[in-house]
TORKOL-4160 file (C-alpha; in steps of 0.2 Angstrom, whole numbers, padded with zeros to 4 digits, m for minus):
333
<pt num="1" X="m0069" Y="0084" Z="0072"/>
<pt num="2" X="m0076" Y="0076" Z="0057"/>
<pt num="3" X="m0093" Y="0080" Z="0053"/>
<pt num="4" X="m0106" Y="0066" Z="0054"/>
<pt num="5" X="m0113" Y="0060" Z="0037"/>
<pt num="6" X="m0131" Y="0059" Z="0035"/>
<pt num="7" X="m0137" Y="0042" Z="0034"/>
<pt num="8" X="m0149" Y="0045" Z="0019"/>
<pt num="9" X="m0132" Y="0049" Z="0009"/>
<pt num="10" X="m0123" Y="0032" Z="0014"/>
<pt num="11" X="m0120" Y="0022" Z="m0001"/>
<pt num="12" X="m0118" Y="0002" Z="m0001"/>
<pt num="13" X="m0111" Y="m0005" Z="m0016"/>
<pt num="14" X="m0104" Y="m0024" Z="m0025"/>
<pt num="15" X="m0093" Y="m0026" Z="m0037"/>
<pt num="16" X="m0097" Y="m0022" Z="m0054"/>
<pt num="17" X="m0082" Y="m0027" Z="m0066"/>
<pt num="18" X="m0066" Y="m0035" Z="m0064"/>
<pt num="19" X="m0052" Y="m0025" Z="m0071"/>
<pt num="20" X="m0037" Y="m0035" Z="m0069"/>
<pt num="21" X="m0030" Y="m0050" Z="m0057"/>
<pt num="22" X="m0014" Y="m0058" Z="m0055"/>
<pt num="23" X="m0020" Y="m0077" Z="m0057"/>
<pt num="24" X="m0035" Y="m0086" Z="m0053"/>
<pt num="25" X="m0039" Y="m0105" Z="m0050"/>
<pt num="26" X="m0052" Y="m0109" Z="m0062"/>
<pt num="27" X="m0053" Y="m0108" Z="m0082"/>
<pt num="28" X="m0062" Y="m0093" Z="m0090"/>
<pt num="29" X="m0073" Y="m0104" Z="m0100"/>
<pt num="30" X="m0079" Y="m0116" Z="m0085"/>
<pt num="31" X="m0084" Y="m0101" Z="m0073"/>
<pt num="32" X="m0080" Y="m0112" Z="m0059"/>
<pt num="33" X="m0067" Y="m0102" Z="m0046"/>
<pt num="34" X="m0063" Y="m0089" Z="m0057"/>
<pt num="35" X="m0061" Y="m0070" Z="m0051"/>
<pt num="36" X="m0075" Y="m0066" Z="m0061"/>
<pt num="37" X="m0087" Y="m0074" Z="m0048"/>
<pt num="38" X="m0083" Y="m0059" Z="m0036"/>
<pt num="39" X="m0096" Y="m0049" Z="m0046"/>
<pt num="40" X="m0111" Y="m0044" Z="m0037"/>
<pt num="41" X="m0121" Y="m0049" Z="m0020"/>
<pt num="42" X="m0115" Y="m0064" Z="m0010"/>
<pt num="43" X="m0121" Y="m0079" Z="m0016"/>
<pt num="44" X="m0116" Y="m0092" Z="m0002"/>
<pt num="45" X="m0113" Y="m0081" Z="0012"/>
<pt num="46" X="m0112" Y="m0084" Z="0027"/>
<pt num="47" X="m0111" Y="m0101" Z="0022"/>
<pt num="48" X="m0093" Y="m0109" Z="0026"/>
<pt num="49" X="m0085" Y="m0120" Z="0013"/>
<pt num="50" X="m0079" Y="m0124" Z="m0004"/>
<pt num="51" X="m0091" Y="m0117" Z="m0017"/>
<pt num="52" X="m0089" Y="m0117" Z="m0037"/>
<pt num="53" X="m0096" Y="m0100" Z="m0036"/>
<pt num="54" X="m0082" Y="m0092" Z="m0028"/>
<pt num="55" X="m0067" Y="m0081" Z="m0031"/>
<pt num="56" X="m0050" Y="m0091" Z="m0029"/>
<pt num="57" X="m0034" Y="m0087" Z="m0034"/>
<pt num="58" X="m0021" Y="m0099" Z="m0039"/>
<pt num="59" X="m0011" Y="m0105" Z="m0025"/>
<pt num="60" X="m0009" Y="m0106" Z="m0006"/>
<pt num="61" X="0005" Y="m0111" Z="0005"/>
<pt num="62" X="0023" Y="m0110" Z="m0001"/>
<pt num="63" X="0023" Y="m0123" Z="m0015"/>
<pt num="64" X="0021" Y="m0112" Z="m0029"/>
<pt num="65" X="0037" Y="m0102" Z="m0024"/>
<pt num="66" X="0047" Y="m0117" Z="m0021"/>
<pt num="67" X="0041" Y="m0125" Z="m0036"/>
<pt num="68" X="0044" Y="m0108" Z="m0049"/>
<pt num="69" X="0059" Y="m0109" Z="m0061"/>
<pt num="70" X="0063" Y="m0092" Z="m0059"/>
<pt num="71" X="0076" Y="m0086" Z="m0047"/>
<pt num="72" X="0072" Y="m0073" Z="m0035"/>
<pt num="73" X="0079" Y="m0058" Z="m0037"/>
<pt num="74" X="0088" Y="m0052" Z="m0021"/>
<pt num="75" X="0092" Y="m0034" Z="m0021"/>
<pt num="76" X="0108" Y="m0025" Z="m0014"/>
<pt num="77" X="0096" Y="m0013" Z="m0004"/>
<pt num="78" X="0084" Y="m0017" Z="0009"/>
<pt num="79" X="0065" Y="m0023" Z="0005"/>
<pt num="80" X="0051" Y="m0011" Z="0008"/>
<pt num="81" X="0035" Y="m0017" Z="0021"/>
<pt num="82" X="0029" Y="m0028" Z="0007"/>
<pt num="83" X="0024" Y="m0046" Z="0006"/>
<pt num="84" X="0009" Y="m0047" Z="m0008"/>
<pt num="85" X="0009" Y="m0061" Z="m0020"/>
<pt num="86" X="m0008" Y="m0060" Z="m0028"/>
<pt num="87" X="m0020" Y="m0046" Z="m0034"/>
<pt num="88" X="m0037" Y="m0042" Z="m0041"/>
<pt num="89" X="m0042" Y="m0025" Z="m0046"/>
<pt num="90" X="m0062" Y="m0020" Z="m0046"/>
<pt num="91" X="m0073" Y="m0008" Z="m0053"/>
<pt num="92" X="m0089" Y="m0003" Z="m0043"/>
<pt num="93" X="m0103" Y="0008" Z="m0051"/>
<pt num="94" X="m0104" Y="0026" Z="m0044"/>
<pt num="95" X="m0089" Y="0033" Z="m0039"/>
<pt num="96" X="m0089" Y="0036" Z="m0019"/>
<pt num="97" X="m0080" Y="0045" Z="m0004"/>
<pt num="98" X="m0075" Y="0028" Z="0003"/>
<pt num="99" X="m0077" Y="0027" Z="0020"/>
<pt num="100" X="m0075" Y="0006" Z="0022"/>
<pt num="101" X="m0072" Y="m0009" Z="0013"/>
<pt num="102" X="m0080" Y="m0026" Z="0017"/>
<pt num="103" X="m0072" Y="m0041" Z="0010"/>
<pt num="104" X="m0084" Y="m0058" Z="0011"/>
<pt num="105" X="m0073" Y="m0074" Z="0014"/>
<pt num="106" X="m0081" Y="m0089" Z="0014"/>
<pt num="107" X="m0066" Y="m0101" Z="0015"/>
<pt num="108" X="m0050" Y="m0100" Z="0023"/>
<pt num="109" X="m0050" Y="m0083" Z="0028"/>
<pt num="110" X="m0034" Y="m0072" Z="0032"/>
<pt num="111" X="m0024" Y="m0070" Z="0015"/>
<pt num="112" X="m0029" Y="m0052" Z="0011"/>
<pt num="113" X="m0014" Y="m0040" Z="0017"/>
<pt num="114" X="m0016" Y="m0024" Z="0008"/>
<pt num="115" X="m0030" Y="m0013" Z="0000"/>
<pt num="116" X="m0027" Y="0001" Z="m0012"/>
<pt num="117" X="m0041" Y="0014" Z="m0020"/>
<pt num="118" X="m0038" Y="0024" Z="m0036"/>
<pt num="119" X="m0039" Y="0042" Z="m0029"/>
<pt num="120" X="m0048" Y="0052" Z="m0045"/>
<pt num="121" X="m0043" Y="0069" Z="m0036"/>
<pt num="122" X="m0025" Y="0066" Z="m0036"/>
<pt num="123" X="m0025" Y="0053" Z="m0051"/>
<pt num="124" X="m0015" Y="0040" Z="m0043"/>
<pt num="125" X="m0017" Y="0022" Z="m0033"/>
<pt num="126" X="m0018" Y="0026" Z="m0015"/>
<pt num="127" X="m0013" Y="0013" Z="m0001"/>
<pt num="128" X="m0027" Y="0014" Z="0011"/>
<pt num="129" X="m0026" Y="m0001" Z="0023"/>
<pt num="130" X="m0011" Y="m0016" Z="0024"/>
<pt num="131" X="m0007" Y="m0030" Z="0037"/>
<pt num="132" X="0008" Y="m0018" Z="0044"/>
<pt num="133" X="m0006" Y="m0005" Z="0050"/>
<pt num="134" X="m0012" Y="m0020" Z="0063"/>
<pt num="135" X="0007" Y="m0026" Z="0067"/>
<pt num="136" X="0015" Y="m0019" Z="0085"/>
<pt num="137" X="0032" Y="m0023" Z="0076"/>
<pt num="138" X="0032" Y="m0020" Z="0058"/>
<pt num="139" X="0042" Y="m0031" Z="0048"/>
<pt num="140" X="0040" Y="m0043" Z="0033"/>
<pt num="141" X="0044" Y="m0058" Z="0043"/>
<pt num="142" X="0032" Y="m0054" Z="0056"/>
<pt num="143" X="0018" Y="m0051" Z="0042"/>
<pt num="144" X="0022" Y="m0068" Z="0035"/>
<pt num="145" X="0020" Y="m0075" Z="0054"/>
<pt num="146" X="0003" Y="m0066" Z="0057"/>
<pt num="147" X="m0010" Y="m0076" Z="0067"/>
<pt num="148" X="m0024" Y="m0082" Z="0055"/>
<pt num="149" X="m0043" Y="m0081" Z="0059"/>
<pt num="150" X="m0054" Y="m0094" Z="0064"/>
<pt num="151" X="m0058" Y="m0107" Z="0050"/>
<pt num="152" X="m0076" Y="m0098" Z="0047"/>
<pt num="153" X="m0085" Y="m0087" Z="0035"/>
<pt num="154" X="m0081" Y="m0067" Z="0040"/>
<pt num="155" X="m0085" Y="m0049" Z="0033"/>
<pt num="156" X="m0068" Y="m0043" Z="0035"/>
<pt num="157" X="m0068" Y="m0024" Z="0036"/>
<pt num="158" X="m0051" Y="m0018" Z="0040"/>
<pt num="159" X="m0048" Y="m0002" Z="0049"/>
<pt num="160" X="m0043" Y="0009" Z="0035"/>
<pt num="161" X="m0031" Y="0021" Z="0037"/>
<pt num="162" X="m0036" Y="0033" Z="0023"/>
<pt num="163" X="m0054" Y="0036" Z="0020"/>
<pt num="164" X="m0064" Y="0047" Z="0010"/>
<pt num="165" X="m0055" Y="0044" Z="m0005"/>
<pt num="166" X="m0065" Y="0048" Z="m0021"/>
<pt num="167" X="m0066" Y="0032" Z="m0032"/>
<pt num="168" X="m0076" Y="0018" Z="m0038"/>
<pt num="169" X="m0059" Y="0006" Z="m0040"/>
<pt num="170" X="m0051" Y="m0003" Z="m0027"/>
<pt num="171" X="m0036" Y="m0016" Z="m0027"/>
<pt num="172" X="m0033" Y="m0030" Z="m0015"/>
<pt num="173" X="m0018" Y="m0040" Z="m0011"/>
<pt num="174" X="m0015" Y="m0055" Z="m0005"/>
<pt num="175" X="m0002" Y="m0067" Z="0003"/>
<pt num="176" X="m0006" Y="m0085" Z="0006"/>
<pt num="177" X="0010" Y="m0092" Z="0013"/>
<pt num="178" X="0002" Y="m0099" Z="0029"/>
<pt num="179" X="m0014" Y="m0106" Z="0023"/>
<pt num="180" X="m0016" Y="m0124" Z="0021"/>
<pt num="181" X="m0028" Y="m0123" Z="0007"/>
<pt num="182" X="m0036" Y="m0109" Z="m0005"/>
<pt num="183" X="m0044" Y="m0094" Z="0001"/>
<pt num="184" X="m0062" Y="m0091" Z="m0006"/>
<pt num="185" X="m0071" Y="m0073" Z="m0009"/>
<pt num="186" X="m0089" Y="m0073" Z="m0010"/>
<pt num="187" X="m0091" Y="m0054" Z="m0014"/>
<pt num="188" X="m0083" Y="m0037" Z="m0011"/>
<pt num="189" X="m0093" Y="m0021" Z="m0004"/>
<pt num="190" X="m0088" Y="m0004" Z="m0002"/>
<pt num="191" X="m0098" Y="0009" Z="0009"/>
<pt num="192" X="m0097" Y="0027" Z="0007"/>
<pt num="193" X="m0106" Y="0045" Z="0002"/>
<pt num="194" X="m0107" Y="0053" Z="m0014"/>
<pt num="195" X="m0096" Y="0069" Z="m0016"/>
<pt num="196" X="m0109" Y="0082" Z="m0012"/>
<pt num="197" X="m0105" Y="0100" Z="m0012"/>
<pt num="198" X="m0117" Y="0104" Z="0002"/>
<pt num="199" X="m0110" Y="0091" Z="0013"/>
<pt num="200" X="m0092" Y="0098" Z="0009"/>
<pt num="201" X="m0099" Y="0116" Z="0014"/>
<pt num="202" X="m0103" Y="0110" Z="0031"/>
<pt num="203" X="m0088" Y="0101" Z="0036"/>
<pt num="204" X="m0079" Y="0117" Z="0031"/>
<pt num="205" X="m0090" Y="0128" Z="0042"/>
<pt num="206" X="m0087" Y="0115" Z="0055"/>
<pt num="207" X="m0066" Y="0118" Z="0053"/>
<pt num="208" X="m0068" Y="0136" Z="0052"/>
<pt num="209" X="m0078" Y="0136" Z="0069"/>
<pt num="210" X="m0065" Y="0125" Z="0076"/>
<pt num="211" X="m0050" Y="0137" Z="0070"/>
<pt num="212" X="m0058" Y="0152" Z="0076"/>
<pt num="213" X="m0061" Y="0143" Z="0094"/>
<pt num="214" X="m0042" Y="0138" Z="0094"/>
<pt num="215" X="m0035" Y="0156" Z="0090"/>
<pt num="216" X="m0047" Y="0166" Z="0102"/>
<pt num="217" X="m0037" Y="0156" Z="0116"/>
<pt num="218" X="m0028" Y="0167" Z="0127"/>
<pt num="219" X="m0010" Y="0163" Z="0131"/>
<pt num="220" X="m0001" Y="0170" Z="0147"/>
<pt num="221" X="0015" Y="0178" Z="0148"/>
<pt num="222" X="0021" Y="0164" Z="0158"/>
<pt num="223" X="0022" Y="0152" Z="0143"/>
<pt num="224" X="0032" Y="0166" Z="0134"/>
<pt num="225" X="0045" Y="0168" Z="0149"/>
<pt num="226" X="0047" Y="0150" Z="0149"/>
<pt num="227" X="0050" Y="0148" Z="0131"/>
<pt num="228" X="0062" Y="0160" Z="0130"/>
<pt num="229" X="0072" Y="0151" Z="0144"/>
<pt num="230" X="0070" Y="0136" Z="0134"/>
<pt num="231" X="0078" Y="0144" Z="0119"/>
<pt num="232" X="0094" Y="0152" Z="0130"/>
<pt num="233" X="0096" Y="0136" Z="0135"/>
<pt num="234" X="0097" Y="0128" Z="0118"/>
<pt num="235" X="0109" Y="0138" Z="0113"/>
<pt num="236" X="0120" Y="0135" Z="0127"/>
<pt num="237" X="0120" Y="0117" Z="0122"/>
<pt num="238" X="0123" Y="0121" Z="0103"/>
<pt num="239" X="0140" Y="0130" Z="0106"/>
<pt num="240" X="0147" Y="0111" Z="0110"/>
<pt num="241" X="0153" Y="0103" Z="0095"/>
<pt num="242" X="0144" Y="0087" Z="0090"/>
<pt num="243" X="0147" Y="0074" Z="0076"/>
<pt num="244" X="0137" Y="0076" Z="0062"/>
<pt num="245" X="0130" Y="0061" Z="0052"/>
<pt num="246" X="0140" Y="0067" Z="0036"/>
<pt num="247" X="0156" Y="0067" Z="0046"/>
<pt num="248" X="0156" Y="0047" Z="0048"/>
<pt num="249" X="0167" Y="0037" Z="0037"/>
<pt num="250" X="0159" Y="0034" Z="0020"/>
<pt num="251" X="0162" Y="0015" Z="0022"/>
<pt num="252" X="0148" Y="0014" Z="0038"/>
<pt num="253" X="0136" Y="0026" Z="0029"/>
<pt num="254" X="0137" Y="0015" Z="0013"/>
<pt num="255" X="0131" Y="0001" Z="0026"/>
<pt num="256" X="0117" Y="0012" Z="0034"/>
<pt num="257" X="0111" Y="0014" Z="0016"/>
<pt num="258" X="0110" Y="m0004" Z="0012"/>
<pt num="259" X="0097" Y="m0004" Z="0026"/>
<pt num="260" X="0085" Y="0008" Z="0017"/>
<pt num="261" X="0073" Y="0003" Z="0007"/>
<pt num="262" X="0073" Y="0011" Z="m0011"/>
<pt num="263" X="0061" Y="0025" Z="m0008"/>
<pt num="264" X="0071" Y="0030" Z="0008"/>
<pt num="265" X="0086" Y="0030" Z="m0003"/>
<pt num="266" X="0080" Y="0042" Z="m0016"/>
<pt num="267" X="0072" Y="0053" Z="m0001"/>
<pt num="268" X="0092" Y="0053" Z="0007"/>
<pt num="269" X="0099" Y="0057" Z="m0010"/>
<pt num="270" X="0090" Y="0073" Z="m0012"/>
<pt num="271" X="0097" Y="0079" Z="0006"/>
<pt num="272" X="0114" Y="0085" Z="0003"/>
<pt num="273" X="0129" Y="0083" Z="m0012"/>
<pt num="274" X="0138" Y="0070" Z="0000"/>
<pt num="275" X="0123" Y="0058" Z="0001"/>
<pt num="276" X="0117" Y="0061" Z="m0017"/>
<pt num="277" X="0135" Y="0053" Z="m0020"/>
<pt num="278" X="0134" Y="0038" Z="m0008"/>
<pt num="279" X="0115" Y="0035" Z="m0014"/>
<pt num="280" X="0120" Y="0035" Z="m0032"/>
<pt num="281" X="0133" Y="0019" Z="m0032"/>
<pt num="282" X="0130" Y="0009" Z="m0047"/>
<pt num="283" X="0131" Y="m0007" Z="m0037"/>
<pt num="284" X="0115" Y="0000" Z="m0026"/>
<pt num="285" X="0105" Y="m0002" Z="m0042"/>
<pt num="286" X="0109" Y="m0018" Z="m0054"/>
<pt num="287" X="0097" Y="m0029" Z="m0046"/>
<pt num="288" X="0081" Y="m0021" Z="m0043"/>
<pt num="289" X="0064" Y="m0028" Z="m0037"/>
<pt num="290" X="0051" Y="m0015" Z="m0041"/>
<pt num="291" X="0034" Y="m0026" Z="m0037"/>
<pt num="292" X="0031" Y="m0016" Z="m0022"/>
<pt num="293" X="0031" Y="0001" Z="m0032"/>
<pt num="294" X="0020" Y="m0007" Z="m0046"/>
<pt num="295" X="0010" Y="0012" Z="m0046"/>
<pt num="296" X="0026" Y="0021" Z="m0047"/>
<pt num="297" X="0035" Y="0012" Z="m0061"/>
<pt num="298" X="0035" Y="0021" Z="m0077"/>
<pt num="299" X="0047" Y="0023" Z="m0093"/>
<pt num="300" X="0055" Y="0038" Z="m0083"/>
<pt num="301" X="0058" Y="0030" Z="m0068"/>
<pt num="302" X="0067" Y="0014" Z="m0078"/>
<pt num="303" X="0076" Y="0027" Z="m0087"/>
<pt num="304" X="0082" Y="0036" Z="m0070"/>
<pt num="305" X="0088" Y="0016" Z="m0064"/>
<pt num="306" X="0096" Y="0014" Z="m0080"/>
<pt num="307" X="0107" Y="0029" Z="m0080"/>
<pt num="308" X="0112" Y="0024" Z="m0061"/>
<pt num="309" X="0117" Y="0007" Z="m0065"/>
<pt num="310" X="0120" Y="0007" Z="m0083"/>
<pt num="311" X="0115" Y="m0011" Z="m0082"/>
<pt num="312" X="0103" Y="m0021" Z="m0075"/>
<pt num="313" X="0109" Y="m0038" Z="m0069"/>
<pt num="314" X="0089" Y="m0041" Z="m0063"/>
<pt num="315" X="0074" Y="m0032" Z="m0065"/>
<pt num="316" X="0057" Y="m0035" Z="m0059"/>
<pt num="317" X="0042" Y="m0025" Z="m0064"/>
<pt num="318" X="0028" Y="m0038" Z="m0061"/>
<pt num="319" X="0012" Y="m0029" Z="m0059"/>
<pt num="320" X="0018" Y="m0012" Z="m0066"/>
<pt num="321" X="0006" Y="m0005" Z="m0081"/>
<pt num="322" X="0020" Y="m0004" Z="m0091"/>
<pt num="323" X="0019" Y="m0011" Z="m0110"/>
<pt num="324" X="0034" Y="m0024" Z="m0114"/>
<pt num="325" X="0039" Y="m0011" Z="m0129"/>
<pt num="326" X="0042" Y="0003" Z="m0114"/>
<pt num="327" X="0052" Y="m0010" Z="m0105"/>
<pt num="328" X="0063" Y="m0015" Z="m0119"/>
<pt num="329" X="0065" Y="0001" Z="m0128"/>
<pt num="330" X="0083" Y="0001" Z="m0125"/>
<pt num="331" X="0094" Y="m0013" Z="m0122"/>
<pt num="332" X="0095" Y="m0013" Z="m0102"/>
<pt num="333" X="0101" Y="m0030" Z="m0099"/>
């Protein structure tokens, strides 16, 4: 049960400033079709169309990727659920416990695929929604082939998977592969409430009441007897010899490991000595695409990968906050 938030505490605010972005269609000097146009209240919404005052990113469809002179990095391990191609990072006036994000799309909607908020309490960027949350079958191919909304203006309000993050910084990521022309944004709004001590105490009181009610429930002896019988049955089954995953051939385990993404490999690497050795093979890490992990890449992480591979054949650290001096501190290529 969640304590209801009094209406007089609800705060709505639009973008104050743009902190960072990956690309924009217009030139900074002209002011037309630039990312800065997303600041402030909606200008043209609910009108639908191509407006000079809109925020427009650099591309649509697949032509940009097809024309790129940079070769694709093909990692030796599976890719995570990640399809983003562009981003903007936005600042709002007041820090709030964010309840929702509203995106005013006024031309070719459907490019937004992920939302992040900078959590000041945990001091890190946190994913609060992605297109994968809305898919029945989670895969990159299904995300790329997602159905697009009607060509009309809309207020896109995704159902956030994480709410009440204390922040005034929001990051929006885009993927334009299925669009036949540029997507345009008119404004971005966040809705939330200030961190209020009185409200926090009220929420804590409600939680404590729920806990007291739960622990006052009576448990009959029948439940205990059934649980005892179940434990006995499980102990009989455990006497039968079963093959564990660590007893599988190394060749098969290595194939399984290559189906995991980078984060899962590091989790598996910490489970036991055998998986530590198998997940430390050099050829796993000599071609890395770290773009999906932009919010976790730091100098220490690069040092770890260098120690694992000793030599990078390809390394993508796009969108990370590292300076070039940190990336090339040592000769890693």
